[in-house]
N, C-alpha and C positions, 0 to 999 in steps of 0.2 A: 293655937287659935285656928279653927277651920274657916276656910273662905269659899263661899259658893256664889255663883252669879246666875241670875235668872233672866233670860231674854224676853223680848217683847211678846212672843207667842206664849211663853209660860205665864205671863201676867196679862193676857189679852182680855180676859173676862173673869167674872166672879167664880165661875166653875173652875177655871184654870188656877186661879189664886188659891182656891181651896186645896188643890193638889200640891201646890207649893208649901202650904201649911203642913200637910202630912209629911212631906220630905223633911221639913225643918224639925218637926217633932222627933223623927227618927234620928236625925243628925245630932240633935241636942243631947242625946244620951251619951255621945262621945265627947262632950265638953262644949266650951263656948264657941260661938260661931258668928261670922259676919256674912250676911246675905246681901249681895249687891243686886239691885233690881233696875231694869230698864223702864222706860215709859210704857204705859198700856199700849197694846198692839195697835198700830196705825196712828197713834197720837202725834208722834214726831213729824210724820208726813203732813198731817193736818196743820201743824204749827208752821212748818216750812212754807206751805202754800198760802196760809193766811198772812204771814209776814210779807211775802212777795206781793200778794194782792193789795195789801195795805200800802206798800211802797209805790204801787202803780196807781193809787187813788181809786181802787176798785172796792166798792162797799160790800161786795160779796164775801170779803174776809170775815164779816160779822157772822155769816151763816156757818163758816168753818169753826169759828170760836164757839158758836152755839152747839155744834156737834161735840166739840171737846168738853163743854160743860155737861151736856146730857150724858156723855159716856162716863164721866167721873161720878156724877150724882147717882146714876143708875147702879154703878159698881158699888158705891158706898152703901146704898140702900139694900142691895142684895147680900152684902157681906156682914154688915154690922147690925147688931140688935137694935130694936126701935129705941130703947131707953138711952143708948149711947150714940145714936146716929147724929144727933144735933151737934155735938161737939166736933165730930169729924166734918160734917157738912159745913160748919162754920169755918174751919181751916181751909177747906176746899174753896169756899166762896171768896175768902181773902186772896188766895192765890189767883183765882180766876179774875177777880176785880183788878189786881195788879197787872195781870196779863193783858186784859182789855185796855187798861190805861196806856200801857207801852205801845200796843198796836195802834191805838187811837193817835198817839203822838207820831208814829211812823206814817200813818195815813195823812195827817195834817201837813207834815213837811215833805211827804212823798220821798223819803230817803231812808234807806235801811243800811246802816253801817254793820260791819262785822261784830263790833262790840254789842250793839243792840240785838243783833241776831242771836248771839250767844245767850243773852238774857232771856229772850223769848223761848228758844229751844230748850233751855234748862228747866222750864216749867213742867215738862212731861215727866221727868224723873222725880222732881220734887213732889208732884201730886201723887204719883203712884206709890212712892215710898211712904208718904204720910198715911194714905189709906191702908196700905198693907200693915204698917206698924200698929195702927189703931185696931185693925181686924184681929191681929194676934193678941193684943192686949185685951180686947173684948172677949177673946176665947180663954182668958186666964193665963196667958203666957207672959213671961217677963221679957218684953221687947223694948228696945230703945232705938229711936230714930237718930242716925248719925248724920252729921252735916259736913260734907266734903270740903266746903268753903273754909273749914277750920284746920284741915290737915293735908289737903292736896294743893300744893302751891306751884304755880306755873308762871311763865312769862306772859306778855300781852299779845301773843300771836293768836288773836281771836279766830275761832273756827277750828283751829288745830294747835292748841297751846302745848308748849313743851314743858314737861314736868321738871322741877328742880328737886332732884332726889336728895340732895344734901340737906335741904330744909324739910322735905316731905317725910322722909323715912323716920326721923326722930319724932316728928309730930304725930305720925300714925301710931308709933309704938306707945307714946304717952297717952293718946286719945283712947286707945283700946286696952289700957292697962287695968281697968276696973274689972269686976267680976260678973258683969251682966252676961246672961246666958245667950241672948240673941240680939245682935245689932242689925237693923235694916238700914242699908246705905244706898242712897240714890247714885247710880252710875253716871258717867258721861260729863258731870259737872265738876268744876274746880274753882279756884280763886287765884287771881294774880297777886303779886307781892304788894300791890297798892289796893288790895281788897275789891277788885272788880271781878264780876262773874265771867268765867271762861268755860270753854268746852274742849274735850279731848279729841274731837274729830271722829272720823269713821271708826266704828267698833269701840267707841269710847267707854261703854259700860264694861266690856270685856277688859279694857285697859285698866279701868278703875280697880277691878277685881285682881288683876295681875299685880298692880302697884301695892295693894294691901297684902296680898300673899307674899310678895317679895319682902316688904318692910316688916311683916310680922313673922317671917320664917315659917309659913304654913307648911305642913307635911305634903299637902297636895292642893291644887286649885281645881275646883269642880265647876264646870260651865254647863248649866242645864238649859237645854233648848228643845226643839221639836223633832229632832232626829236622834237616832241611837248611836251617834258617833260620826267620825269622818268616814266617808264612803269611798270605795275604790273608783267610783265615777258618779256623775250626777244621775240619781235614780229616775229623774224625769225623762232622761234621754236613754239611759241604759237600765232596763228592767232587771237585769241579772246582777246589778251592782250590789255589793254587800259591805258590811261595816268592817273597817280595818281595826283589828284588835289592839295593836300598838304601833307607834310610829315615832320617828325621831323628831326633834325640834326642827332640824333643817328641812326634813321632808314635809312637815306640816306647814312651814313657812312657804315652801315652794308651791304646795297645793293651794294655800290661801291666796298667794299672789295670783295664781292662775284660775281664780274664780270659785274655789271652794268656800262657801259662805258661812261655814260653821264658826270659824274664828278668823281674825285678821292678824297679819304679821306683827303690828305693834303690840298686840296682846301678849305675844309669846316672849318678847324680849326681856322684860323684867324677871319673868319666871326662869327663862333660859340662863340669865346671868347668875341666878342663885341655885340653879339645878333643881328647881321645884317642878315636879311632874304636874301635868294638866290632864284632867279627865273630862271628856265630853260625855254628858249623860242626857237621857231623854225624860223630860218631865212627865210625859204621858205613858211611858213604859219604864218606870223607875227600876224594875227588876233587870232590865238589860244591862249588860256589863259595860257597854260604851267603848270609847277609844282612849287609850292612855298615851299621852305625848310626853316623851322623856328624852334624856340625853342620848341614849343608845337603845334603839328598839330591836327586837328580835326580827330575823328575816323570815322565819317559818318557811324557808325554801323559796321565797319569792324575791326576785331581784327588783321588781317594780312594786311600789306601794300604792300608787294611785294614778288616775288619769283625770285631767281637768281641762277646762277650755275657757277662753275669753271670747265672747261674741262681739259683733259690731266693730270689727277691726278693718282698718284701711292700710294698704301698703303704699309707701311713698318711695319712689326710686329716683335717686340722683345719679346721673351717669354722664360720661363724656370723656373724650381723649385728653382734654385739658386738665383732668384731675390727676393723671398719673404723675407720681413723683412730687406733687405739691403737698407740703405737710399740713397746711392749715384748713383744708377743705372740710374734714370731719369736724374740726373745732368750730368752724363758722356755721356749719349745718346745725349742730346741736345748740349752739348759742342762739341761733335764730329761733329754733323751736322753744328753747327755754324762755326767751324774751316774750314769746307769744303764749306762754303758760300752757304749753303742750307737753304732755307726759309721753315719753317714748317707752313702749312696752317691749319691743323686740328690735334687735339690731343684727344685721349681717352684712359683711363686706367681702367681696371677692379679693383674693390675694393679688390680682392684677391692679388693684386700686382704681379700676375703671368705673365701678359702681358702688354705691352705698344704699342699702335698703333698710328702711325702718318701719316698724309696725306701730300705729297709733290708733286711738279711739276714732272711729269713723266720724263722730260729731265734730272732731277737730280738723277734719281734712281741709276744708276751704280756708280756715285761718292759717293752717300750716303752709298751704300752698302760697298764700299771699306773703307770709313772712319769708319764705325761702326765695321767692322770686324777687323780693326787695333786696335781700342779702346778696344774691348772685345776679343782679341786674346786668352788670357789665359782662360777666361770663356768658350769660344767656344771649345778650345782644351780639357778642363776638363769636358765638357758637363754640365756645370752649367747652360748654356743657350743653346737653340736650334739654329740651323742654321737660319740666317736671312730670313724671308719670305717677298717676294715682290709680289704684285699683280698690274698689270697695266691695261690700257684701262678702267679707272674709271672716275667718275666725282662727284663733290660735289654739292648737291642741298640744298639751304638755304631758309627757311621760315622766313620772317622778319616782326616784328611788336612789337612796344613797349607795347601794351596792352595785349599781350598773357598771361602775368603773372596774369592778372585779370580774366582769364577764364579757368576753368577746362576742360581738355579733348582735347586741341588743338593738342598736340603731338600724342595722341591716334587716333584722326581723321586722322592725317597725315599718320601714319603707316597703318591704316586700308585702306585708299584709295590706297596707294601703294601696299598693299598686295592683295587687290581685283583685281588689274590690273597686278598681277604677277611680280611686280618690287621687286627684292631682295635687301635688305638693307645690305651693307657690314659693315658699322660702323655708329655710332651715336654720335653727340656731341651737348650739350646744356649748355650754360653758366647759372650761377645762376641768372643773370639779366633777363633771359627768353625773350630776345629781338630777339633771333635767335635760330632756331632748324636746325641743319645741318645733312644731311645723305649722305653717300657715296654709289653710285649705279654704275652698269655697264654703260659704255659710251653709248652703244646701246639703253639703256632704258631711256635716258635723255628726249627725246621728249615726250614719253608716260607719264613719271613721271610728267614732268612740266605741260602738258595738263590736266592730271588727277587732280593734286593738284589745278591748276588754276580754273578748273571747280568746284571743291568742295568748295574752299574758296572764289572765286570771282564771280563765275557764278552759284551759287547753285540753282538759279531759273531756269536754263536751263541745262539739261544734254544731252550730245551728245552720241548717240548710233550708232556704225559703223557696218553695215551689209555686209557680204560677202556671196553671194548666188550662189550655183551651182544647175542648174535645173530650166529652165524657161518654162516648158511645161504648161499643163493645170493648175496644182496646183501653180507652180511658177508664171505664168502670173496673176492668180487670186490674189495671195499674193501681187505682185507688185502693182496691181491696188488698192488693199485695203490700202497699205502703202501710195500710192499717195493721195488717197482721205482723209486719216486721218492725213496727215502730219501737216496741219495747226491746226487742232483740238488738236493734241497731244502737239504742241508747245504752244498753247494758254492756254489750260486747264490743261495740265499735265507737262508743262515745259520740254518737251523732244524733242530734235532735232534728229530725226531718219534719218540717212543717209545710203543709199545703196551705198557702196563704190565699189563693184565689182559684176558683173553678168557673168555667164558662162553657155553655153550649151555644147553639145558633140563636137561642132566644133570650137567655138570661146569663148574668154573671154575678158572682158572689165573692166578696172580699172579707177576710178576717185576719188582721195583722198578726195576731198571736197564734194563728193556726186554726183551721177548720176541724171540727169534730168529724172524723171520717166515718163514724157510725151513723151520722145523721146528715151526711152531705146532700143527699137527694132532697130531703125535706127543706133544708136550709136554702138550697139553690132555688127551689120552687117557690117557697114562701117569702124569703127575704131577699132574693136576688133582684137586681135592677135590670132594665132592658139592656141586652147585649149590644155593645158597640166596640168594634176592634180598637178604634182610636181612643175611646174612653178607657178601655181595659189597659192599653199600653201606657196611657198617661198616669193612671192610678198606680200601676206597677212602678213606673219611674219615680213618681212623687213619693211613694213609700220609701224608696231609696234604701232597701234592706241589703245587708251584706250577704254574700254567698247566695245570690239569687239565681234561680234556674227557670227559664221559660220553656214549657213543654207544649209542643203543637202536635196533637194527636189526630189532626184532620188531614184531608187530602186537598185542602183548599188553597188555590193559588193566591188569593188575596192575603191570607195569613202568611204564606211563604214570602210575600213581597215585603213584609215589615221586618224581616230578620236583620237587615242592615241597621235599622234604627234601634232594635233591641240590643244588638252587640255593641253599639256605640254607647249604650248606657252601662257597659261592662256587666251585662247580664248574660249568662251562658244560655245556650240553646240545646235542647235534646228533642229530636223529632224523627218519627217514621215517615214524615211527609217528603216524598222524593222530588217534589217540584223544584225546590230551591237549588238542589244540586244538579239538576238536569236542564236548567235554563241555559243560556249561553255560557260558554267556557269562561268568558270574562267575568260574568256575574258570579260564577262559582268561585273563581279566584278572589274576587273582591270580598266575598263573605269570609273566606279563609284569612285574608290579610287583615280584614277589620277585626276579626276575633283575636288575632295575634296582637294587633296594635292596642286594643282596649283590654287586654289581659282577660278575655272571656274564652270559654270553650264552645266549640260548635261541633256537636257529636250527633251522628246519624247512623249508628251501627245497624239499626232496624230497617234502614233503607234497603238492605240486601240480606236476605236470609232470616228475617224476623229476629229471633233470639240467638242465632248462630254468630260466633265471633269471626265473621268473614272479613269485615273491613279492618278490624283490629289486627287480624293475622296478616293481612296484606300490608298494613302500615308497618308492622314489625319487620316484615321482609324488606321493605324499601328502606326503612331507617337503618337497618343493619348492613346495607350496601348490596343487597341482592337485586336482581333485575328480572322483570316479568318477560317471559318469552311467549307463553300461551296461556289463555284461560278458557276452560270448557266447563259449562255449568248448566244445571237445571235449576232455575231460579224462581219458578212459579209453583208454589205448593198446590194451588188450585188446579193447574193444568196437569201436574203430576198425579194428583188424586184422580182426576178425570180419566187419564190414560191408563192408570193402574187398575181402574174398576170397570172400564169399558171393554166388552168382549162381544163375541158373536151372539151370545144369548141375551144381551141387554140392548136397550136403545140408548143412543148417544144423548138424546134430549133428556132422557130420564136421569142419566148420570150427572149431567150438567145441573139439572134441577136439584138433585141430591146434594151436590157441592154447594149450591146456593143456600139450601135450607140449613146445612151444617155450618155455614158461615165461612167456608173456604174461599168463596168468591165475593166480589162486590155485589151490592143489591142488583146491579145490572151486570150480569155475567159477561156481557160483550167486552167490558173493559179488560177482563182477564183473557178472554179468548182472542182478542185482537193482538195480543203480544206486546202492546205498547209498554206495559208494566215491566216486562222482561227487558225491553230495550233500555228503559231508564236504569234498571239495575246493572246491566253490563256496562252502560256508559259510566256509571258512578265508579265501578271497579277500574275501568280504563283510566279515568281521571285521577283516581287515588293512586294509580301506578305511576303517575307523573306525566301522562300523555295528554295532548290537546286533541279533543274530539268533540263534535257536535252530534246531537241525536239524529239529525238528518243524514249523517254519514254512515248510519247503521241500517242496512237493508233488512227487511223482514219478509219472510215467505208466508203469506196467509194460508190457512188451511180451512177456514170457514167461508162458505160461499158468500159472495157480496150481498145477495138479496136477503140473506139472514141478518147480516150486520146492519142493513139499511131498514129493517122492519120498524114501523112507527112506534111500537110498544114492546115491552118485554114479553107479554103473552104472544104477540105476533112473532117475535123472535123464536120462541119455543115451537110455535106452529111451523115456521119455516125450517127449523132444524129437523123436525119429523119428516118434512117433505124430502129432505136430502139424506135420509137415513141410509140409502143405498151407497152414497158417496163415502160415508163414515165406515160402513160395513166393509167396503172394498179396502179401506186403509188397514183395517184389522186383518182381513184375509191376506193382503200382501205381506204384512209384517209376520204373520204366522207361517206363511209359506217360506219366507226367508229365514225363519228361526230367530227373528229379532223382535224387539219391543219398540213401541212408539214413545218418543220423548220429545218434549219441546225444549230445544237446546239453544243456549247463547254461547257464541264462540268469538274469541279474539285471538288472532294469530298473525304475526308479521305485520302489525300495524293496521290490520283490517278486522272488522267485526261484522257479525250477522246473527240473526235469530230466525228460528223456524223449526218445523217438525223434522225430526231425523229418525231413521230406523237404526237402533243400537244393537250391536251383536252381543252375544252372551259373555264374551271375555272382557267386555268394557266395564269400567267401574260404574257407569251410569245405568247399566242393565238392571241391576238388582235394587234399584232405588224404589222403596216401598211407600205406600200411603201418600201423605202430603209432604214428604221429606224434600229438602233441597240438598244439592251437592255442588261443590265448587272444586275444580282441579286447577291448581297453580303449577304450571311448568316454568321453572326459573333456571338461572345459571347454576344455582346450588342444587336444584331438584330437576335435572335435565331428563332423566330416564323414568324415574318413578315420581309422579307429581305429588305435591303436597295436597292432601284431601281434607276438606272441611265438610262434614255431613251431619244432617239432623233435621228435626222438625223445622219447616220453613214457612208455616202459615198457622193462623189461629190467634185469637185474642190473647190467650194466656202467655204463649211464648213470645209474642210481640211485646206485651207488657213487661215480661221479664227482661227482654233486651233493653227496653227503655230504662227500667230500674237499674240495670247494670251500668248504663251510661251515667245515670244520676250518681251512682256510687263512685264512678271514676272521677267525676268532678268533685265530689265530697272529699275524696281521699287526696286529690291534687291541690285543693285550696288551703 
């Protein structure tokens, strides 16, 4: 005998029931079958609410009963031919009249007993099974309506009756011994030994199917629902979740306990005892293979079978020195909770016996607190224990897999992944069977936590990196284009899915959680972007709470730099060419470093010095390996190097500066570059990264541009003033040529002192042959005392700066 169960969504409408019929027709070819059906979708909820309203004397219950009536009459009319409708509608009307009479009685006496509630709730399955049986018969099939009151026998524990299998199993075998091809059996309902209606509690229709499969020795129990099987995680929270092909009974029970709604633990038990496999199938995609639950499932190389979570959890903490060594504290705590009808979901206790922590449904928090305070009134008054601590807005995340015990480091990996993404763990529980590792986290962190863990344990071959970018000018645009071109390569060769989730300029910002199409980013930003607000941008970024998030600041804006602390505290890494944050006060610089460390975020700014050159990374490697910086000598301005390399006696200084501006080597206002302040910031960053405390005002700078040029009211005025001082610049060239040297703007750090300014460099010096817009840095260290370590290359331009930012992104991607 085949046993199938169809849930509420599978029989929610006439259209869905027609799909059920198609499935039954296919299954019928393999022999006789029993189809257990739930109430029509949403009906049980209507019945629960109607009964409660009636018990409260609220006449609104009649409206809900009217909805129930309309739903069943409409379904009957849509499914059954006109000539046969009358017979079915007559049966439906009888049921509905009985239902209304019972609810009327509840309304009159304003009392709803568990016994009466079972009678009312059972109408859902009785109605649906009657309609479906008549629908099949109307279509020419041989279908028989089964009556569970005759073969599922329980005690009188109304609402969650316990099945007497000694009586039930023989009755089931006898009842289904005839040769009828299709039985339609209402789920959820049963009968007590004294012939009173009972129900089987949560997941009751699944349980009915499992009872029948167990009693009849079915080769397999099929549960048809609206999903294609048990998933590795909740697909509403984890988009990359996928169907688990096969899973063990124990693993399925663990996932079910922790919120997987496909099946419920009591469903599994009868099948488990008989070793009957359970297959989860999708009514709406019947061709999908589904999930097979059996005694021993294959691992397919996966230690973890699934992730699940329970929302709306509160943590209750009982602590105090008076608990140590006293044997009955735990007993009294759980007795108090039991008497208050509070279910404990999670338990953890420190070996010191100083604290006991339990997780409960948040709705039970106040009732639990009252019960515990009553139980421990004396201890609280005498301060042997501390006031009861409650923390709400939490959730439990469970990592489930029977094979975890065979592999070292699973829990360590779990905690590491959560820590790297800034998810704070409130409590931990792991049974000695090692089938489940549970952690309590803040409710707002659930999505990020689940996605991070799912990526690590199930999609380790592909890591998602989420990028939030402010600044889409020359550098930002170049970076976006590089990201676009390399996206497929990174996915294929480095297994990284790099998504740009948000873009912003000074006017607009645009968010797309699943990633912006980088071919159309300009159009999207202009057409669909909202007004730019830094605070709103940061809030949306934090609210999305995505794992492996990176904030990129491509601006030179001090207001943006000022928010770095807040970004890092959200465990969001930062990559930036903006030098302001690292050149504010030394204490602010240290605070950013320490915040990044504390919140497991990265703060990378390689492009602060030398654009795409690995200057800071080289310096960091020297320091980490125990080397010590003695001297730094560097040309750190690509724009100034370009200007001095192209300026000679046959050119005008103003013309060369203008050329550098046009080619994008200087800021729109070239005075920013010519002032040397940018070079001061760069050498300051190198000094600080060497481990030394220095402020920007400690670095003197020798200006070479006349003051009246720098004070010109406009950029055009500035260029005019440069032309007036052409003789000054020509003299610089003549003096350099006479001495056989070249002009370079050099930053120097030596013996604890730093300075910047124009220097004449002799031909034997490494700085002499520095061409074009290149940068060069010479590190003289204890290990490189005679021949300095040299880092040299292009130090300006949007493309190279973008490549440096890209490199920092990849460092974070490879480190997380």
